[in-house]
Phi, psi and omega in degrees: 000140179261147177227125181294135175260329179229168168280180179291144174216169183247139171243141177229150174215125176255130180241133184250127172258115186300148176306145179070012175298133182295154175305138181093002178288150179222141176222141181237138173244163184235138172252117182281120179251007187298335178284345185252332183265130181221109184297310183301327181264357180074025181274133181224176177248129176259117178272116183269321179201157177223130174241149180241137178238128182252126181221159182221152175076177181291336180265005178055042178290169182239019178287108185295339178295336182258009180274316180238156181284346180197196179298142179171196181219150171247116184250153180214142175223145171246126179230160176259007172231145179287118182269009179070031179080014179246158172279151179250158176291157184295340179271005178285126184292348178274351181287118180266313181203154175208160179192174178205157173242110180266128186241123175251091183299318184301317182259005178056050181233137174232139180231125179257131177228138171242103191266341176232127178245148181295332184282350178236013180223020181282176179299154180305143179066001179226041192281001178287345180198165174266118184268130183244125177249003177269166184267014178199156170243151183235125180252113180249129177239158178194159177249139180239142175079319185231153178288157173293139179293190188309313184270166176297150178249125181244130173241126179250128173263123177251112191249118175270126186219171171210157177269135181230157174252130182253153170291161179301320180296314179293319179302312181296318180299316180291318179298319178294315181295321183290338177264354184295331183273357183281000000 
């Protein structure tokens, strides 16, 4: 059973994909959780929600026509294990949240999707949030099909979290599950 130690607070991480990066490029940023996770006391981080913000250029504009050089997608994932700069499959237990911005330059259409949310993909019996017992989160972004346009592309993950205390049994279950994909 989880017991909240704090109220909700926000963690953010901005990851920059340099201008002109070729299609298929990936960059990873890290959110340090070591101040919140404490093994001896059973303290963990509960991820309640994750939002993604896509911006481009030095002025951090949101004009999708200037994000990619042609049709393509900008994808982002938050995981609690370092994937080595790669995206993970949706059945990977380290996946906290993911989303993408699909850009159709020809028809001037952009579609934003957030396909995995922490509140519906958390560990069994603890589905109100994704519980993290590791000391970091990893935000990986990448462009697919098309190169990044002239300016840098920035994706910011805004993570709503709280610190919780877990029973020894729940802590062990989550720790075992989080290492199962390694």
